[in-house]
N, C-alpha and C positions, 0 to 999 in steps of 0.2 A: 158745056152747061147752061143754062139761062139767067137770066138777071142781069145781064148788061155784063156778066165776066167770062170773056172769051177767050183769054190765053192765060197760062200759068203766071206769065209775069203779072198780068191786072191782078188774079188769087194773089201772088205775094204780096205785094202792095195792099191791097186791101186787108186782107188777116197778119200783115209784117210778121211774112215767115222769110226764112232763107231760102236762096234759089234752089236747092236741092229738097228741099221738102214740099217748096209748092210743085215742082215738077213729077215729086212722086204722087202727089193727091190727085194733080191734075191725071194722071195717066194712069191712077186707079191701082197702081202696085205698091200701095201701102196695104200692109195687113192689120197693124194696129193704130189707130188712132187717139191720141189724148183727148180725154173729157174736155179741157179747155179750148183746145182746135175745132170739136164737134160745135162748141157753143159758141164761139167766135164766128165759125159757118153760118149757124142758125140765125145768128144776130144778122150779120152783114147780109144775111142773101134771103130774110125774113122768111124763114122757113122751119118746121118740124126734124128733128135727128132724122123719121122714118123717111124723109122726103131724100135722103142722102146715103142711108145704109141700105143693102141689099144683103141678106144674109145666104153663103151658100154652102150647103150642105157639105159634110164632111168627107162623104165618099164624091160626092164632087169634086171638092178641090186637090184630093189623091190624087185624081185624074186629069186635072190641069195640070200639075206639078209635073207628073211623070209626062205626061205629052211636051210639057216645054221642053224638058232636059233631053228630047230624041233630035 
């Protein structure tokens, strides 16, 4: 991550998140994110939602889930 946030702990403090949520966001393991959280991220990092979110097609997401279970 750019803009001075280099650890999950820094993200936690910046957005006032609980440690588990900060870790999930940091690792990219969160499937759903509240709009309030996206807004706080954008405000803190001076960016737009499109800078944070990458769409993964359903067919690709299914193959990722099945390959992670092996």
